[in-house]
DSSP file (Angstrom, degrees, kcal/mol; ACC not computed):
  #  RESIDUE AA STRUCTURE BP1 BP2  ACC     N-H-->O    O-->H-N    N-H-->O    O-->H-N    TCO  KAPPA ALPHA  PHI   PSI    X-CA   Y-CA   Z-CA
    1    1 A M              0   0    0      0, 0.0     2,-0.5     0, 0.0     0, 0.0   0.000 360.0 360.0 360.0 121.1    2.3  -14.9  -18.5
    2    2 A A        -     0   0    0      1,-0.0     2,-0.3     0, 0.0     0, 0.0  -0.696 360.0-151.1 -83.5 124.7    4.4  -16.8  -16.0
    3    3 A S        -     0   0    0     -2,-0.5     2,-0.2     1,-0.1    -1,-0.0  -0.729  22.8-105.7 -97.0 149.1    5.4  -20.2  -17.2
    4    4 A E        -     0   0    0     -2,-0.3     3,-0.1     1,-0.1    -1,-0.1  -0.486  32.5-121.5 -73.0 134.4    6.0  -23.1  -14.8
    5    5 A K        -     0   0    0     -2,-0.2     2,-0.1     1,-0.1    -1,-0.1  -0.499  36.5 -98.5 -70.8 143.1    9.7  -24.0  -14.3
    6    6 A P        -     0   0    0      0, 0.0     2,-0.5     0, 0.0    -1,-0.1  -0.422  41.6-154.7 -62.1 136.3   10.5  -27.6  -15.1
    7    7 A V        -     0   0    0     -2,-0.1    -3,-0.0    -3,-0.1    35,-0.0  -0.958   8.6-143.2-117.9 130.4   10.5  -29.7  -12.0
    8    8 A T        -     0   0    0     -2,-0.5     0, 0.0     1,-0.0     0, 0.0  -0.827  28.6-124.3 -90.7 119.1   12.4  -32.9  -11.6
    9    9 A P        -     0   0    0      0, 0.0    -1,-0.0     0, 0.0    31,-0.0  -0.276  24.0-115.9 -61.9 147.0   10.4  -35.3   -9.5
   10   10 A T     >  -     0   0    0      1,-0.1     4,-2.7     4,-0.0     5,-0.2  -0.236  32.5 -99.3 -71.9 170.3   12.0  -36.7   -6.4
   11   11 A E  H  > S+     0   0    0      1,-0.2     4,-2.1     2,-0.2     5,-0.1   0.898 126.3  49.9 -59.2 -41.6   12.8  -40.5   -6.2
   12   12 A E  H  > S+     0   0    0      2,-0.2     4,-1.8     1,-0.2    -1,-0.2   0.911 111.0  48.4 -64.9 -43.1    9.6  -40.9   -4.1
   13   13 A Q  H  > S+     0   0    0      1,-0.2     4,-2.7     2,-0.2    -2,-0.2   0.904 110.1  52.7 -63.3 -41.1    7.5  -39.0   -6.6
   14   14 A L  H  X S+     0   0    0     -4,-2.7     4,-3.3     1,-0.2     5,-0.3   0.885 105.6  54.4 -62.2 -38.9    9.0  -41.1   -9.4
   15   15 A E  H  X S+     0   0    0     -4,-2.1     4,-2.4     2,-0.2    -1,-0.2   0.922 111.1  45.1 -60.2 -43.7    8.1  -44.3   -7.6
   16   16 A I  H  X S+     0   0    0     -4,-1.8     4,-2.3     2,-0.2    -2,-0.2   0.931 115.6  47.0 -65.7 -46.1    4.4  -43.1   -7.3
   17   17 A L  H  X S+     0   0    0     -4,-2.7     4,-2.4     1,-0.2    -2,-0.2   0.939 114.6  46.2 -62.0 -47.8    4.4  -42.0  -11.0
   18   18 A E  H  X S+     0   0    0     -4,-3.3     4,-3.0     2,-0.2     5,-0.4   0.902 111.0  52.8 -62.9 -41.8    6.0  -45.2  -12.3
   19   19 A Y  H  X>S+     0   0    0     -4,-2.4     4,-3.0    -5,-0.3     5,-0.8   0.945 112.4  44.6 -58.9 -48.2    3.7  -47.4  -10.2
   20   20 A N  I  X>S+     0   0    0     -4,-2.3     5,-3.0     3,-0.2     4,-0.8   0.872 115.3  48.7 -65.4 -36.7    0.6  -45.7  -11.5
   21   21 A F  I  <5S+     0   0    0     -4,-2.4    -2,-0.2    -5,-0.2    -1,-0.2   0.938 122.1  32.0 -67.3 -47.2    2.0  -45.8  -15.1
   22   22 A C  I  <5S+     0   0    0     -4,-3.0    -2,-0.2    -5,-0.2    -3,-0.2   0.872 132.9  25.0 -81.2 -39.5    2.9  -49.5  -15.0
   23   23 A K  I  <5S+     0   0    0     -4,-3.0    -3,-0.2    -5,-0.4    -2,-0.1   0.734 129.2  28.4-102.9 -25.5    0.3  -51.0  -12.7
   24   24 A V  I  <<S-     0   0    0     -4,-0.8     2,-0.3    -5,-0.8    -3,-0.2   0.887 118.8 -30.8-104.3 -66.5   -2.7  -48.7  -12.8
   25   25 A N      < -     0   0    0     -5,-3.0    -1,-0.2     1,-0.1    -2,-0.1  -0.910  26.6-156.4-164.7 128.4   -3.1  -46.9  -16.1
   26   26 A K  S    S+     0   0    0     -2,-0.3    29,-0.1     1,-0.3    -5,-0.1   0.687 102.7  43.1 -76.6 -18.0   -0.9  -45.5  -18.9
   27   27 A H  S    S-     0   0    0     -6,-0.1    -1,-0.3    28,-0.0     6,-0.0  -0.673  84.2-166.0-126.6  74.9   -3.7  -43.1  -19.8
   28   28 A P        -     0   0    0      0, 0.0    -7,-0.0     0, 0.0    -3,-0.0  -0.343  18.4-125.2 -66.7 141.1   -5.1  -41.7  -16.5
   29   29 A D     >  -     0   0    0      1,-0.1     4,-2.9    -2,-0.0     5,-0.2  -0.313  36.7 -93.6 -74.7 168.6   -8.5  -39.9  -16.7
   30   30 A P  H  > S+     0   0    0      0, 0.0     4,-2.1     0, 0.0     5,-0.1   0.853 125.9  50.2 -55.6 -37.7   -8.7  -36.4  -15.3
   31   31 A T  H  > S+     0   0    0      2,-0.2     4,-2.1     1,-0.2     5,-0.1   0.941 113.4  44.6 -66.5 -46.4   -9.9  -37.6  -11.8
   32   32 A T  H  > S+     0   0    0      1,-0.2     4,-2.7     2,-0.2     5,-0.2   0.910 112.1  53.1 -63.0 -42.4   -7.1  -40.2  -11.5
   33   33 A L  H  X S+     0   0    0     -4,-2.9     4,-2.6     1,-0.2    -1,-0.2   0.900 108.3  50.9 -59.1 -41.6   -4.5  -37.6  -12.8
   34   34 A C  H  X S+     0   0    0     -4,-2.1     4,-2.4    -5,-0.2    -1,-0.2   0.907 110.9  48.3 -62.4 -42.8   -5.7  -35.2  -10.1
   35   35 A L  H  X S+     0   0    0     -4,-2.1     4,-2.4     2,-0.2    -2,-0.2   0.900 112.0  48.6 -66.0 -41.0   -5.4  -37.9   -7.4
   36   36 A I  H  X S+     0   0    0     -4,-2.7     4,-2.4     2,-0.2     6,-0.3   0.919 111.4  50.7 -64.6 -42.8   -1.9  -38.8   -8.6
   37   37 A A  H  X>S+     0   0    0     -4,-2.6     4,-2.2     1,-0.2     5,-0.9   0.919 111.5  48.0 -60.3 -44.0   -0.9  -35.1   -8.6
   38   38 A A  H  <5S+     0   0    0     -4,-2.4    -1,-0.2     1,-0.2    -2,-0.2   0.904 111.8  49.9 -63.9 -40.4   -2.2  -34.7   -5.1
   39   39 A E  H  <5S+     0   0    0     -4,-2.4    -2,-0.2     1,-0.2    -1,-0.2   0.880 118.0  38.5 -66.2 -38.0   -0.3  -37.9   -3.9
   40   40 A T  H  <5S-     0   0    0     -4,-2.4    -1,-0.2    -5,-0.1    -2,-0.2   0.729 104.1-125.1 -85.3 -22.5    3.0  -36.7   -5.4
   41   41 A G  T  <5S+     0   0    0     -4,-2.2     2,-0.2     1,-0.3    -3,-0.2   0.565  70.3 125.3  84.8   8.3    2.6  -33.1   -4.6
   42   42 A L      < -     0   0    0     -5,-0.9    -1,-0.3    -6,-0.3    -2,-0.1  -0.572  67.9-100.3 -92.8 162.5    3.1  -32.1   -8.2
   43   43 A S     >  -     0   0    0     -2,-0.2     4,-2.3     1,-0.1     5,-0.2  -0.377  31.0-112.6 -74.8 162.6    0.7  -30.0  -10.2
   44   44 A E  H  > S+     0   0    0      1,-0.2     4,-2.8     2,-0.2     5,-0.2   0.881 119.6  53.8 -62.1 -37.0   -1.8  -31.7  -12.5
   45   45 A E  H  > S+     0   0    0      2,-0.2     4,-2.4     1,-0.2    -1,-0.2   0.919 109.6  46.4 -64.0 -43.8    0.1  -30.1  -15.5
   46   46 A Q  H  > S+     0   0    0      2,-0.2     4,-2.2     1,-0.2    -2,-0.2   0.896 114.0  49.1 -64.5 -39.7    3.4  -31.5  -14.3
   47   47 A T  H  X S+     0   0    0     -4,-2.3     4,-2.3     2,-0.2    -2,-0.2   0.919 111.8  47.9 -66.5 -44.2    1.9  -34.9  -13.7
   48   48 A L  H  X S+     0   0    0     -4,-2.8     4,-2.5     1,-0.2    -2,-0.2   0.911 111.3  51.1 -62.4 -42.7    0.2  -34.9  -17.2
   49   49 A K  H  X S+     0   0    0     -4,-2.4     4,-2.4     1,-0.2     5,-0.2   0.907 109.5  50.5 -62.0 -42.0    3.5  -33.8  -18.8
   50   50 A W  H  X S+     0   0    0     -4,-2.2     4,-2.9     1,-0.2     5,-0.2   0.931 110.8  48.9 -61.7 -45.3    5.3  -36.7  -17.0
   51   51 A F  H  X S+     0   0    0     -4,-2.3     4,-2.6     1,-0.2    -2,-0.2   0.898 111.1  50.0 -62.1 -41.1    2.8  -39.2  -18.2
   52   52 A K  H  X S+     0   0    0     -4,-2.5     4,-2.0     2,-0.2    -1,-0.2   0.927 114.4  44.1 -63.6 -44.4    3.0  -37.9  -21.8
   53   53 A Q  H  X S+     0   0    0     -4,-2.4     4,-2.1     2,-0.2    -2,-0.2   0.907 115.0  48.7 -66.5 -41.8    6.8  -38.1  -21.8
   54   54 A R  H  X S+     0   0    0     -4,-2.9     4,-2.5    -5,-0.2    -2,-0.2   0.880 110.0  51.7 -66.5 -38.5    6.8  -41.5  -20.1
   55   55 A L  H  X S+     0   0    0     -4,-2.6     4,-2.9    -5,-0.2    -1,-0.2   0.900 108.7  51.1 -64.7 -41.0    4.2  -42.9  -22.6
   56   56 A A  H  X S+     0   0    0     -4,-2.0     4,-2.1     2,-0.2    -2,-0.2   0.908 111.3  48.1 -62.3 -42.0    6.4  -41.7  -25.5
   57   57 A E  H  X S+     0   0    0     -4,-2.1     4,-2.4     2,-0.2    -2,-0.2   0.921 113.0  48.5 -62.3 -44.1    9.4  -43.5  -24.0
   58   58 A W  H  X S+     0   0    0     -4,-2.5     4,-1.7     2,-0.2    -2,-0.2   0.923 110.9  49.4 -63.5 -45.5    7.3  -46.6  -23.5
   59   59 A R  H  <>S+     0   0    0     -4,-2.9     5,-3.2     1,-0.2     4,-0.3   0.906 112.0  49.4 -61.5 -41.1    5.9  -46.6  -27.0
   60   60 A K  H ><5S+     0   0    0     -4,-2.1     3,-1.2     1,-0.2    -1,-0.2   0.914 110.2  49.9 -63.4 -43.4    9.5  -46.1  -28.4
   61   61 A S  H 3<5S+     0   0    0     -4,-2.4    -1,-0.2     1,-0.3    -2,-0.2   0.792 111.1  50.2 -67.2 -27.0   10.8  -49.0  -26.3
   62   62 A E  T 3<5S-     0   0    0     -4,-1.7    -1,-0.3    -5,-0.2    -2,-0.2   0.450 116.7-114.9 -88.2  -1.7    7.9  -51.2  -27.6
   63   63 A G  T < 5S+     0   0    0     -3,-1.2    -3,-0.2    -4,-0.3    -2,-0.1   0.776  70.1 139.9  73.5  25.9    8.7  -50.3  -31.2
   64   64 A L      < -     0   0    0     -5,-3.2    -1,-0.2    -6,-0.2    -2,-0.1  -0.635  61.7 -90.2 -99.1 158.1    5.4  -48.5  -31.6
   65   65 A P        -     0   0    0      0, 0.0    -1,-0.1     0, 0.0     6,-0.1  -0.296  36.4-118.8 -61.5 154.3    4.7  -45.2  -33.3
   66   66 A S  S    S+     0   0    0      4,-0.1     2,-0.4    -7,-0.1    -7,-0.1   0.755  97.8  58.6 -69.9 -23.9    5.0  -42.1  -31.1
   67   67 A E  S >  S-     0   0    0     -8,-0.1     3,-1.2     3,-0.0     2,-0.1  -0.902  87.3-122.8-109.9 133.6    1.4  -41.2  -31.7
   68   68 A S  T 3  S+     0   0    0     -2,-0.4    -2,-0.1     1,-0.2    -9,-0.0  -0.426  96.4  30.6 -68.7 147.9   -1.5  -43.4  -30.8
   69   69 A G  T 3  S+     0   0    0     -2,-0.1    -1,-0.2    -4,-0.1     0, 0.0   0.511  90.3 102.0  82.9   4.3   -3.8  -44.2  -33.7
   70   70 A S    <   +     0   0    0     -3,-1.2     2,-0.4    -5,-0.1    -2,-0.1   0.247  44.0 122.5-104.6  14.2   -1.1  -43.9  -36.3
   71   71 A V        -     0   0    0     -6,-0.1     2,-0.4     2,-0.0    -7,-0.0  -0.611  48.3-156.7 -75.7 130.6   -0.6  -47.7  -36.7
   72   72 A R              0   0    0     -2,-0.4    -2,-0.1     1,-0.1    -1,-0.0  -0.882 360.0 360.0-112.9 141.7   -1.1  -48.7  -40.3
   73   73 A D              0   0    0     -2,-0.4    -1,-0.1     0, 0.0    -2,-0.0   0.463 360.0 360.0 -76.8 360.0   -2.1  -52.1  -41.6
């Protein structure tokens, strides 16, 4: 099984990813994810991985638990 090499997005790709994360949706649905992947030229898997990592960074910076749904009263 060939595994995908990690790809570092270019500055232009990062701008598109960050814009979509901050202004559009932190949790893109499969259709939106496909469109973002097409716009950046990254695979859907790479795009999804970037969003997951970025969401974890955002949650940490906001002082939230790393997993959604794990907030306790």
